[in-house]
Phi, psi and omega in degrees: 000322183287320189306312182269311185292320183291330179302322180285329186276010194297017169185130181259185192261011177281168183255151191295143178298323178300319180290323181301309187301322185256339183235006182070030180253194179273190183300162180198114177215180176224122180181185179224162183221180183231171182248163183242220210226204196292147180287128181272165175282118182308328181293341183262003182288134179275132185289318183292137181296133182280162173279106186277330187304137178130192181255129178247139177270135174284103183290315176202148182194152177209144178279177183301341178266004179088003179284128183275155177212164180215174181145212178214165181231127177259132184233133181219129180291135175219102182065234181270005183226179176235129173276142183230147174222121174266129174240109188266160184295338180278003178095353180277159179219144178222154179241161182203177180220134185237154177234152178276127177264352185087162177056035177076018181244150182220147178241139181221149171252145183213161169084008181288141178269341175233215177299133180203169179182207182222147177227141178235118179256137168269120187263126175224091185058238182269009179251126180241119181253115188234158170232147182221157179232151179233139179300133179090354180247132187279333182259171180256155174253175181234140175209118178247139182239155174223132182185199182291150174290161177097001179053052177204121179127197182263135182237137179267135174282109186264342177204129180208134178224137177276163177302337180263006175097000177286166178233162178204164178227167178158205182214162179227130175261122179248127182229117175300139182211089181064238181277356186229185175230137174267136180236144176221118178264138172240112184222125180060031180081003181248139179254135175233158188230157179197178178225146186227154175241134178267123180234098184064238179265009181252129173258113185254121186228142168272153179216154180190157172288169176060247185270356179100194180210156179275176184227147179222140172237117179257148170229141177269123179256339170214168180300340183241020182219127175241134178240143186213159166243150181210164179212138175268163175294146178088357180250147176260001181234168181249156174251181182229156178203132177240127178250142176221160173204000000 
């Protein structure tokens, strides 16, 4: 699933932390990530955060076109985030970065070819209050948006801080696209791209330099099982992934 779909999904739109610190832009690192799996029953989600570190087997998974894939995912805590590496049976590998959403849920960005990560916005009408992570960075950043209600149109970045304490300004274009949302950040004259999934009041997006990055939302349904939906950039549909160990 990753080899073809991830190639397209390679980079989301938040701006690099490196750029933020020196140019008042968003986050910035360079790496790639992978996508995940199936939607769990909300009633079965375990509230306590699971111990994620270690190797998880891909029990079952399919990309947005229904193509199945297998392999394993290695997860390791680093500061306020988790670094992830997907190693698939076809020999391909992708990297990602994940954040804790609480209540046994996690959000990850994957597949970026340059600086990439994940951002999670709490949506309240036209106000989006967000935190973001970048691969290779131990701390989280902050990004708040203001714009039209309905998650469609241009949004102004009204408050933004990088993990290193820098600030930046700019705008984000949100466009509904089938089961997902396409996002484009413009900061310091540079455009970055991503794709997002809406989960209740949370808009979860992958972001990346260059071509962007995909997004994944995992939920723990048992201590040894994670279920997820994911989307690569350029797709209007989601794929599924179930991890076990």
